[in-house]
FIDOGU-691779 format. One record per residue (C-alpha): residue in one letter; y, z, x. Coordinates in nm, 3 decimals, decimal comma, always signed. Layout:
<atom code="A" Y="Y" Z="Z" X="X"/>
...
END
This chain:
<atom code="M" Y="+16,119" Z="+0,936" X="+7,902"/>
<atom code="S" Y="+15,882" Z="+0,653" X="+7,801"/>
<atom code="D" Y="+15,642" Z="+0,741" X="+8,085"/>
<atom code="L" Y="+15,531" Z="+1,049" X="+7,896"/>
<atom code="G" Y="+15,289" Z="+0,837" X="+7,695"/>
<atom code="R" Y="+15,135" Z="+0,958" X="+7,371"/>
<atom code="I" Y="+15,235" Z="+1,311" X="+7,275"/>
<atom code="V" Y="+15,046" Z="+1,522" X="+7,023"/>
<atom code="V" Y="+15,222" Z="+1,805" X="+6,843"/>
<atom code="L" Y="+14,963" Z="+2,050" X="+6,712"/>
<atom code="A" Y="+15,083" Z="+2,219" X="+6,393"/>
<atom code="G" Y="+14,929" Z="+2,387" X="+6,091"/>
<atom code="G" Y="+14,614" Z="+2,589" X="+6,157"/>
<atom code="L" Y="+14,462" Z="+2,846" X="+5,926"/>
<atom code="S" Y="+14,676" Z="+3,155" X="+5,986"/>
<atom code="H" Y="+14,915" Z="+3,311" X="+5,735"/>
<atom code="E" Y="+15,192" Z="+3,127" X="+5,923"/>
<atom code="R" Y="+15,057" Z="+2,777" X="+5,857"/>
<atom code="D" Y="+15,359" Z="+2,661" X="+5,655"/>
<atom code="I" Y="+15,601" Z="+2,774" X="+5,925"/>
<atom code="S" Y="+15,394" Z="+2,597" X="+6,190"/>
<atom code="L" Y="+15,406" Z="+2,272" X="+5,993"/>
<atom code="R" Y="+15,784" Z="+2,301" X="+5,963"/>
<atom code="S" Y="+15,811" Z="+2,369" X="+6,337"/>
<atom code="G" Y="+15,589" Z="+2,074" X="+6,419"/>
<atom code="G" Y="+15,783" Z="+1,835" X="+6,200"/>
<atom code="R" Y="+16,116" Z="+1,933" X="+6,351"/>
<atom code="V" Y="+15,989" Z="+1,903" X="+6,708"/>
<atom code="A" Y="+15,834" Z="+1,563" X="+6,638"/>
<atom code="D" Y="+16,161" Z="+1,437" X="+6,492"/>
<atom code="A" Y="+16,360" Z="+1,565" X="+6,792"/>
<atom code="L" Y="+16,126" Z="+1,389" X="+7,036"/>
<atom code="R" Y="+16,115" Z="+1,067" X="+6,836"/>
<atom code="D" Y="+16,494" Z="+1,060" X="+6,847"/>
<atom code="L" Y="+16,449" Z="+1,018" X="+7,224"/>
<atom code="G" Y="+16,222" Z="+0,720" X="+7,169"/>
<atom code="L" Y="+15,899" Z="+0,906" X="+7,251"/>
<atom code="D" Y="+15,558" Z="+0,829" X="+7,102"/>
<atom code="V" Y="+15,473" Z="+1,140" X="+6,899"/>
<atom code="A" Y="+15,191" Z="+1,222" X="+6,656"/>
<atom code="V" Y="+15,167" Z="+1,546" X="+6,455"/>
<atom code="R" Y="+14,818" Z="+1,663" X="+6,377"/>
<atom code="D" Y="+14,634" Z="+1,974" X="+6,266"/>
<atom code="A" Y="+14,400" Z="+2,176" X="+6,484"/>
<atom code="D" Y="+14,109" Z="+2,100" X="+6,255"/>
<atom code="A" Y="+13,736" Z="+2,038" X="+6,300"/>
<atom code="A" Y="+13,797" Z="+1,683" X="+6,419"/>
<atom code="F" Y="+14,053" Z="+1,767" X="+6,686"/>
<atom code="V" Y="+13,818" Z="+1,821" X="+6,980"/>
<atom code="S" Y="+13,609" Z="+1,510" X="+6,919"/>
<atom code="D" Y="+13,924" Z="+1,301" X="+6,865"/>
<atom code="A" Y="+14,082" Z="+1,437" X="+7,182"/>
<atom code="L" Y="+13,771" Z="+1,362" X="+7,385"/>
<atom code="A" Y="+13,751" Z="+1,008" X="+7,247"/>
<atom code="D" Y="+14,121" Z="+0,931" X="+7,290"/>
<atom code="P" Y="+14,298" Z="+1,199" X="+7,496"/>
<atom code="P" Y="+14,674" Z="+1,231" X="+7,449"/>
<atom code="E" Y="+14,889" Z="+1,237" X="+7,759"/>
<atom code="V" Y="+15,028" Z="+1,580" X="+7,675"/>
<atom code="V" Y="+15,017" Z="+1,835" X="+7,391"/>
<atom code="I" Y="+15,271" Z="+2,072" X="+7,239"/>
<atom code="P" Y="+15,084" Z="+2,353" X="+7,060"/>
<atom code="L" Y="+15,299" Z="+2,490" X="+6,777"/>
<atom code="L" Y="+15,045" Z="+2,691" X="+6,584"/>
<atom code="H" Y="+15,172" Z="+3,037" X="+6,499"/>
<atom code="G" Y="+14,974" Z="+3,357" X="+6,453"/>
<atom code="A" Y="+14,604" Z="+3,390" X="+6,527"/>
<atom code="Q" Y="+14,436" Z="+3,087" X="+6,686"/>
<atom code="G" Y="+14,772" Z="+2,948" X="+6,793"/>
<atom code="E" Y="+14,907" Z="+3,243" X="+6,992"/>
<atom code="D" Y="+14,606" Z="+3,463" X="+7,065"/>
<atom code="G" Y="+14,490" Z="+3,249" X="+7,356"/>
<atom code="S" Y="+14,209" Z="+3,065" X="+7,178"/>
<atom code="L" Y="+14,390" Z="+2,731" X="+7,143"/>
<atom code="P" Y="+14,519" Z="+2,726" X="+7,504"/>
<atom code="A" Y="+14,163" Z="+2,805" X="+7,612"/>
<atom code="V" Y="+14,037" Z="+2,498" X="+7,428"/>
<atom code="L" Y="+14,310" Z="+2,278" X="+7,574"/>
<atom code="E" Y="+14,229" Z="+2,406" X="+7,922"/>
<atom code="L" Y="+13,859" Z="+2,339" X="+7,863"/>
<atom code="L" Y="+13,937" Z="+1,984" X="+7,756"/>
<atom code="G" Y="+14,163" Z="+1,932" X="+8,056"/>
<atom code="L" Y="+14,459" Z="+1,838" X="+7,835"/>
<atom code="P" Y="+14,807" Z="+1,900" X="+7,976"/>
<atom code="F" Y="+15,006" Z="+2,118" X="+7,738"/>
<atom code="V" Y="+15,338" Z="+2,294" X="+7,709"/>
<atom code="G" Y="+15,331" Z="+2,672" X="+7,700"/>
<atom code="T" Y="+15,148" Z="+2,977" X="+7,824"/>
<atom code="G" Y="+14,785" Z="+2,959" X="+7,932"/>
<atom code="A" Y="+14,502" Z="+3,144" X="+7,761"/>
<atom code="A" Y="+14,513" Z="+3,460" X="+7,971"/>
<atom code="G" Y="+14,884" Z="+3,526" X="+7,928"/>
<atom code="A" Y="+14,874" Z="+3,440" X="+7,559"/>
<atom code="R" Y="+14,597" Z="+3,690" X="+7,490"/>
<atom code="I" Y="+14,796" Z="+3,971" X="+7,647"/>
<atom code="A" Y="+15,126" Z="+3,880" X="+7,483"/>
<atom code="F" Y="+14,976" Z="+3,840" X="+7,136"/>
<atom code="D" Y="+14,848" Z="+4,198" X="+7,131"/>
<atom code="K" Y="+15,167" Z="+4,396" X="+7,074"/>
<atom code="P" Y="+15,039" Z="+4,735" X="+7,201"/>
<atom code="T" Y="+14,900" Z="+4,578" X="+7,519"/>
<atom code="A" Y="+15,216" Z="+4,374" X="+7,576"/>
<atom code="G" Y="+15,422" Z="+4,688" X="+7,529"/>
<atom code="E" Y="+15,221" Z="+4,873" X="+7,791"/>
<atom code="V" Y="+15,257" Z="+4,587" X="+8,038"/>
<atom code="V" Y="+15,634" Z="+4,553" X="+8,003"/>
<atom code="A" Y="+15,679" Z="+4,931" X="+8,007"/>
<atom code="G" Y="+15,503" Z="+4,925" X="+8,342"/>
<atom code="A" Y="+15,759" Z="+4,668" X="+8,452"/>
<atom code="G" Y="+16,044" Z="+4,905" X="+8,364"/>
<atom code="L" Y="+16,141" Z="+4,806" X="+8,008"/>
<atom code="A" Y="+16,202" Z="+5,064" X="+7,738"/>
<atom code="V" Y="+15,944" Z="+5,048" X="+7,456"/>
<atom code="P" Y="+15,958" Z="+5,262" X="+7,139"/>
<atom code="T" Y="+15,700" Z="+5,540" X="+7,111"/>
<atom code="G" Y="+15,405" Z="+5,422" X="+6,906"/>
<atom code="V" Y="+15,042" Z="+5,460" X="+6,811"/>
<atom code="V" Y="+14,771" Z="+5,212" X="+6,705"/>
<atom code="L" Y="+14,557" Z="+5,293" X="+6,400"/>
<atom code="P" Y="+14,255" Z="+5,069" X="+6,333"/>
<atom code="H" Y="+14,172" Z="+5,010" X="+5,969"/>
<atom code="A" Y="+13,828" Z="+5,166" X="+6,017"/>
<atom code="A" Y="+13,977" Z="+5,488" X="+6,154"/>
<atom code="F" Y="+14,233" Z="+5,497" X="+5,875"/>
<atom code="R" Y="+13,953" Z="+5,458" X="+5,619"/>
<atom code="D" Y="+13,679" Z="+5,676" X="+5,770"/>
<atom code="L" Y="+13,854" Z="+5,958" X="+5,957"/>
<atom code="G" Y="+14,083" Z="+6,091" X="+5,688"/>
<atom code="A" Y="+14,396" Z="+5,890" X="+5,616"/>
<atom code="G" Y="+14,601" Z="+6,192" X="+5,510"/>
<atom code="A" Y="+14,539" Z="+6,389" X="+5,828"/>
<atom code="L" Y="+14,594" Z="+6,084" X="+6,047"/>
<atom code="L" Y="+14,926" Z="+6,000" X="+5,886"/>
<atom code="A" Y="+15,038" Z="+6,362" X="+5,909"/>
<atom code="G" Y="+14,970" Z="+6,347" X="+6,282"/>
<atom code="V" Y="+15,160" Z="+6,021" X="+6,315"/>
<atom code="L" Y="+15,459" Z="+6,162" X="+6,129"/>
<atom code="A" Y="+15,462" Z="+6,466" X="+6,356"/>
<atom code="A" Y="+15,439" Z="+6,254" X="+6,671"/>
<atom code="I" Y="+15,678" Z="+5,970" X="+6,583"/>
<atom code="G" Y="+15,895" Z="+6,095" X="+6,298"/>
<atom code="L" Y="+16,091" Z="+5,896" X="+6,045"/>
<atom code="P" Y="+16,208" Z="+5,631" X="+6,014"/>
<atom code="M" Y="+15,926" Z="+5,431" X="+6,169"/>
<atom code="V" Y="+15,814" Z="+5,068" X="+6,178"/>
<atom code="V" Y="+15,466" Z="+4,974" X="+6,059"/>
<atom code="K" Y="+15,338" Z="+4,632" X="+6,162"/>
<atom code="P" Y="+15,015" Z="+4,450" X="+6,246"/>
<atom code="A" Y="+14,920" Z="+4,488" X="+6,610"/>
<atom code="R" Y="+14,869" Z="+4,112" X="+6,625"/>
<atom code="G" Y="+15,061" Z="+3,853" X="+6,425"/>
<atom code="G" Y="+15,410" Z="+3,723" X="+6,368"/>
<atom code="S" Y="+15,686" Z="+3,630" X="+6,125"/>
<atom code="A" Y="+15,712" Z="+3,998" X="+6,023"/>
<atom code="L" Y="+15,418" Z="+3,954" X="+5,784"/>
<atom code="G" Y="+15,283" Z="+4,297" X="+5,691"/>
<atom code="C" Y="+15,576" Z="+4,465" X="+5,866"/>
<atom code="S" Y="+15,798" Z="+4,729" X="+5,705"/>
<atom code="V" Y="+16,038" Z="+5,009" X="+5,786"/>
<atom code="V" Y="+15,927" Z="+5,345" X="+5,646"/>
<atom code="R" Y="+16,209" Z="+5,588" X="+5,573"/>
<atom code="A" Y="+16,035" Z="+5,832" X="+5,339"/>
<atom code="E" Y="+15,701" Z="+6,005" X="+5,392"/>
<atom code="G" Y="+15,573" Z="+5,895" X="+5,053"/>
<atom code="D" Y="+15,615" Z="+5,529" X="+5,145"/>
<atom code="L" Y="+15,388" Z="+5,541" X="+5,448"/>
<atom code="P" Y="+15,049" Z="+5,494" X="+5,272"/>
<atom code="S" Y="+15,163" Z="+5,178" X="+5,090"/>
<atom code="A" Y="+15,313" Z="+5,044" X="+5,414"/>
<atom code="M" Y="+14,975" Z="+5,090" X="+5,581"/>
<atom code="V" Y="+14,797" Z="+4,905" X="+5,301"/>
<atom code="G" Y="+15,046" Z="+4,619" X="+5,328"/>
<atom code="C" Y="+14,999" Z="+4,605" X="+5,703"/>
<atom code="F" Y="+14,620" Z="+4,598" X="+5,684"/>
<atom code="A" Y="+14,640" Z="+4,294" X="+5,457"/>
<atom code="Y" Y="+14,739" Z="+4,099" X="+5,771"/>
<atom code="G" Y="+14,526" Z="+4,259" X="+6,040"/>
<atom code="E" Y="+14,267" Z="+4,519" X="+6,128"/>
<atom code="D" Y="+14,496" Z="+4,727" X="+6,351"/>
<atom code="A" Y="+14,834" Z="+4,875" X="+6,264"/>
<atom code="L" Y="+15,102" Z="+4,955" X="+6,520"/>
<atom code="L" Y="+15,331" Z="+5,239" X="+6,414"/>
<atom code="Q" Y="+15,647" Z="+5,281" X="+6,623"/>
<atom code="R" Y="+15,962" Z="+5,484" X="+6,622"/>
<atom code="Y" Y="+16,240" Z="+5,291" X="+6,452"/>
<atom code="V" Y="+16,529" Z="+5,226" X="+6,689"/>
<atom code="P" Y="+16,856" Z="+5,162" X="+6,504"/>
<atom code="G" Y="+17,094" Z="+4,917" X="+6,664"/>
<atom code="T" Y="+17,165" Z="+4,548" X="+6,711"/>
<atom code="E" Y="+16,863" Z="+4,321" X="+6,690"/>
<atom code="V" Y="+16,866" Z="+4,027" X="+6,930"/>
<atom code="A" Y="+16,628" Z="+3,758" X="+7,044"/>
<atom code="V" Y="+16,642" Z="+3,618" X="+7,395"/>
<atom code="S" Y="+16,461" Z="+3,293" X="+7,468"/>
<atom code="V" Y="+16,347" Z="+3,203" X="+7,817"/>
<atom code="V" Y="+16,282" Z="+2,846" X="+7,926"/>
<atom code="Q" Y="+16,172" Z="+2,680" X="+8,246"/>
<atom code="T" Y="+16,432" Z="+2,425" X="+8,353"/>
<atom code="R" Y="+16,463" Z="+2,194" X="+8,649"/>
<atom code="D" Y="+16,679" Z="+2,464" X="+8,808"/>
<atom code="G" Y="+16,429" Z="+2,742" X="+8,748"/>
<atom code="L" Y="+16,355" Z="+3,000" X="+8,478"/>
<atom code="V" Y="+16,662" Z="+3,083" X="+8,272"/>
<atom code="A" Y="+16,746" Z="+3,309" X="+7,979"/>
<atom code="L" Y="+16,927" Z="+3,125" X="+7,700"/>
<atom code="P" Y="+17,215" Z="+3,293" X="+7,514"/>
<atom code="A" Y="+17,103" Z="+3,595" X="+7,313"/>
<atom code="V" Y="+17,091" Z="+3,541" X="+6,936"/>
<atom code="E" Y="+17,216" Z="+3,834" X="+6,728"/>
<atom code="I" Y="+17,035" Z="+3,876" X="+6,397"/>
<atom code="V" Y="+17,212" Z="+4,019" X="+6,091"/>
<atom code="P" Y="+16,993" Z="+3,993" X="+5,777"/>
<atom code="D" Y="+17,137" Z="+4,042" X="+5,428"/>
<atom code="G" Y="+16,909" Z="+4,342" X="+5,380"/>
<atom code="D" Y="+16,831" Z="+4,616" X="+5,628"/>
<atom code="F" Y="+16,525" Z="+4,443" X="+5,772"/>
<atom code="Y" Y="+16,457" Z="+4,101" X="+5,926"/>
<atom code="D" Y="+16,148" Z="+4,026" X="+5,716"/>
<atom code="Y" Y="+15,966" Z="+3,701" X="+5,636"/>
<atom code="Q" Y="+16,214" Z="+3,596" X="+5,368"/>
<atom code="A" Y="+16,511" Z="+3,673" X="+5,591"/>
<atom code="R" Y="+16,357" Z="+3,468" X="+5,872"/>
<atom code="Y" Y="+16,283" Z="+3,151" X="+5,680"/>
<atom code="T" Y="+16,524" Z="+3,137" X="+5,388"/>
<atom code="A" Y="+16,842" Z="+2,945" X="+5,472"/>
<atom code="G" Y="+17,146" Z="+3,168" X="+5,431"/>
<atom code="A" Y="+16,950" Z="+3,493" X="+5,408"/>
<atom code="T" Y="+17,044" Z="+3,595" X="+5,764"/>
<atom code="E" Y="+17,359" Z="+3,554" X="+5,968"/>
<atom code="F" Y="+17,319" Z="+3,461" X="+6,333"/>
<atom code="F" Y="+17,568" Z="+3,500" X="+6,617"/>
<atom code="V" Y="+17,520" Z="+3,291" X="+6,930"/>
<atom code="P" Y="+17,595" Z="+3,430" X="+7,176"/>
<atom code="A" Y="+17,531" Z="+3,782" X="+7,048"/>
<atom code="R" Y="+17,836" Z="+4,007" X="+7,014"/>
<atom code="L" Y="+17,753" Z="+4,222" X="+7,314"/>
<atom code="G" Y="+17,953" Z="+4,329" X="+7,613"/>
<atom code="A" Y="+17,898" Z="+4,158" X="+7,945"/>
<atom code="D" Y="+17,682" Z="+4,437" X="+8,087"/>
<atom code="V" Y="+17,458" Z="+4,455" X="+7,781"/>
<atom code="T" Y="+17,432" Z="+4,077" X="+7,766"/>
<atom code="A" Y="+17,311" Z="+4,078" X="+8,125"/>
<atom code="A" Y="+17,066" Z="+4,359" X="+8,045"/>
<atom code="V" Y="+16,900" Z="+4,182" X="+7,750"/>
<atom code="S" Y="+16,876" Z="+3,858" X="+7,948"/>
<atom code="Q" Y="+16,710" Z="+4,041" X="+8,236"/>
<atom code="A" Y="+16,476" Z="+4,220" X="+7,993"/>
<atom code="A" Y="+16,353" Z="+3,886" X="+7,857"/>
<atom code="L" Y="+16,303" Z="+3,745" X="+8,206"/>
<atom code="T" Y="+16,117" Z="+4,061" X="+8,310"/>
<atom code="A" Y="+15,887" Z="+4,044" X="+8,006"/>
<atom code="H" Y="+15,817" Z="+3,674" X="+8,065"/>
<atom code="A" Y="+15,722" Z="+3,738" X="+8,427"/>
<atom code="A" Y="+15,528" Z="+4,062" X="+8,371"/>
<atom code="L" Y="+15,312" Z="+3,906" X="+8,099"/>
<atom code="G" Y="+15,240" Z="+3,593" X="+8,302"/>
<atom code="L" Y="+15,403" Z="+3,355" X="+8,055"/>
<atom code="R" Y="+15,485" Z="+2,992" X="+8,120"/>
<atom code="D" Y="+15,739" Z="+2,728" X="+8,013"/>
<atom code="L" Y="+15,904" Z="+2,912" X="+7,723"/>
<atom code="S" Y="+15,901" Z="+3,240" X="+7,535"/>
<atom code="R" Y="+16,116" Z="+3,448" X="+7,304"/>
<atom code="T" Y="+16,156" Z="+3,823" X="+7,347"/>
<atom code="D" Y="+16,271" Z="+4,034" X="+7,053"/>
<atom code="L" Y="+16,478" Z="+4,339" X="+7,138"/>
<atom code="V" Y="+16,699" Z="+4,598" X="+6,973"/>
<atom code="V" Y="+17,006" Z="+4,735" X="+7,152"/>
<atom code="D" Y="+17,072" Z="+5,097" X="+7,058"/>
<atom code="T" Y="+17,412" Z="+5,260" X="+7,019"/>
<atom code="E" Y="+17,415" Z="+5,350" X="+7,388"/>
<atom code="G" Y="+17,367" Z="+4,988" X="+7,493"/>
<atom code="Q" Y="+17,000" Z="+5,036" X="+7,593"/>
<atom code="P" Y="+16,774" Z="+4,737" X="+7,517"/>
<atom code="W" Y="+16,434" Z="+4,825" X="+7,367"/>
<atom code="F" Y="+16,144" Z="+4,580" X="+7,381"/>
<atom code="L" Y="+15,985" Z="+4,502" X="+7,044"/>
<atom code="E" Y="+15,758" Z="+4,204" X="+7,105"/>
<atom code="V" Y="+15,733" Z="+3,863" X="+7,267"/>
<atom code="N" Y="+15,641" Z="+3,525" X="+7,122"/>
<atom code="V" Y="+15,473" Z="+3,256" X="+7,332"/>
<atom code="A" Y="+15,502" Z="+2,984" X="+7,065"/>
<atom code="P" Y="+15,852" Z="+3,038" X="+6,921"/>
<atom code="G" Y="+15,927" Z="+2,892" X="+6,580"/>
<atom code="M" Y="+16,118" Z="+2,563" X="+6,579"/>
<atom code="T" Y="+16,233" Z="+2,550" X="+6,216"/>
<atom code="E" Y="+16,594" Z="+2,509" X="+6,102"/>
<atom code="T" Y="+16,632" Z="+2,890" X="+6,089"/>
<atom code="S" Y="+16,430" Z="+2,971" X="+6,402"/>
<atom code="L" Y="+16,583" Z="+3,151" X="+6,697"/>
<atom code="F" Y="+16,471" Z="+2,936" X="+6,991"/>
<atom code="P" Y="+16,651" Z="+2,621" X="+6,866"/>
<atom code="L" Y="+16,961" Z="+2,829" X="+6,790"/>
<atom code="A" Y="+16,960" Z="+2,955" X="+7,149"/>
<atom code="V" Y="+16,912" Z="+2,602" X="+7,286"/>
<atom code="E" Y="+17,208" Z="+2,482" X="+7,080"/>
<atom code="G" Y="+17,412" Z="+2,785" X="+7,187"/>
<atom code="A" Y="+17,351" Z="+2,690" X="+7,549"/>
<atom code="G" Y="+17,488" Z="+2,343" X="+7,483"/>
<atom code="H" Y="+17,151" Z="+2,172" X="+7,516"/>
<atom code="D" Y="+16,955" Z="+1,933" X="+7,294"/>
<atom code="L" Y="+16,622" Z="+2,060" X="+7,160"/>
<atom code="G" Y="+16,448" Z="+1,730" X="+7,217"/>
<atom code="G" Y="+16,576" Z="+1,708" X="+7,573"/>
<atom code="V" Y="+16,461" Z="+2,062" X="+7,657"/>
<atom code="L" Y="+16,115" Z="+1,997" X="+7,517"/>
<atom code="A" Y="+16,090" Z="+1,658" X="+7,689"/>
<atom code="D" Y="+16,156" Z="+1,829" X="+8,023"/>
<atom code="L" Y="+15,877" Z="+2,078" X="+7,946"/>
<atom code="L" Y="+15,644" Z="+1,792" X="+7,856"/>
<atom code="Q" Y="+15,720" Z="+1,623" X="+8,186"/>
<atom code="A" Y="+15,656" Z="+1,950" X="+8,371"/>
<atom code="A" Y="+15,321" Z="+1,989" X="+8,194"/>
<atom code="R" Y="+15,222" Z="+1,636" X="+8,298"/>
<atom code="S" Y="+15,324" Z="+1,705" X="+8,657"/>
<atom code="R" Y="+15,138" Z="+2,036" X="+8,657"/>
<atom code="A" Y="+14,819" Z="+1,861" X="+8,542"/>
<atom code="G" Y="+14,860" Z="+1,597" X="+8,811"/>
<atom code="L" Y="+14,891" Z="+1,859" X="+9,081"/>
<atom code="T" Y="+14,582" Z="+2,041" X="+8,951"/>
<atom code="T" Y="+14,378" Z="+1,720" X="+8,953"/>
<atom code="A" Y="+14,497" Z="+1,629" X="+9,302"/>
<atom code="G" Y="+14,392" Z="+1,968" X="+9,433"/>
<atom code="C" Y="+14,034" Z="+1,947" X="+9,301"/>
END
C-alpha cells in the first residue's frame, strides 16, 4: 500500500452538510492511516488549488457533501487540475445530484420512481402558492414527501400527512434550495444499497435496512447514535434482496457513476423497490450506511478505500499514457 504516496482527503466545504463531511473525512483518514498510508485531511478552501498545483498529491478522496461536493463542481476542478481522485466524474455527479433528473434517468432504465413534481421557489412565490399546492394535492395526494431537488442528509425534507401542513413544509424545504421536489409517499421498508468497484468488478454490498425511532429518517435520525436501528443485511426475502441489489447496480450504471455510490430505496408491501435518490459521495461517519454495508460484507473500510485509491491512480496512469 505504501506506493500510493501522499493522499489528500477533502472534507468540510461550505454546504449545510459541512459538519458531516468533516466527520466523514476524519474517519476515512483514520482508516487509511491504520494501513500505514500517508494521509492529510484538508478543506476545499481558497488555497486548495494553488497548493495542489505547487505540491500535487498522488491521489484525492473527495468527501464533501451537498452542493460543491456532489453537484459536479469539485470533480470538475480535480479533472481540470489532472489530479487522480476516487469517485464519479463531473458529468455523472451533476446528473445524480439533481434528484428529478436522476429519477427520470433511472425510470428510463426500468426502475420504479414515485410520481412527483418540481416547484421552483419563484413559481411558488409569484404564480399563486394556494392554487399550485391545490394542483399538487390533486395530482399526487397525501401523504407526500417534500424535499429539496438538490441536497442531502434529509435537510429540508419532510413527510406531509395533512393538507394544512403542506405550506410550512414548502417553507422548510426552500430554506435549503430553490427548487422543491414533491413526491408520492411510498410506505414500506427503507433500505440503502451501496455499490463499489472491486477487483472482481462492480458489486452491490448487503442492503442496509433503516428503522428510525420516529416515522421518518431525518437529519437527527441519520447522525445521532442510537436514534435509528440498522439491520445488515436487510430483513428481506431472497427475491427482494436480489431486486434491490439489481436496482442499485442499474442506477449506478444508468447515471454513469464510478467507483462507489449509495442508492436509497423503499420496498413497498408488494415487494416492489422504488428509487428515491442516489448519493455519489456517501457519508463515512460512525452512523453512515456505506461503512455499515462494507462491514456487513465482511470487508474493512480502509481496505476497500485503498483499493479504490489504487484504481484511481491506475486510471490516471492509463489516461496519461494514452495522450
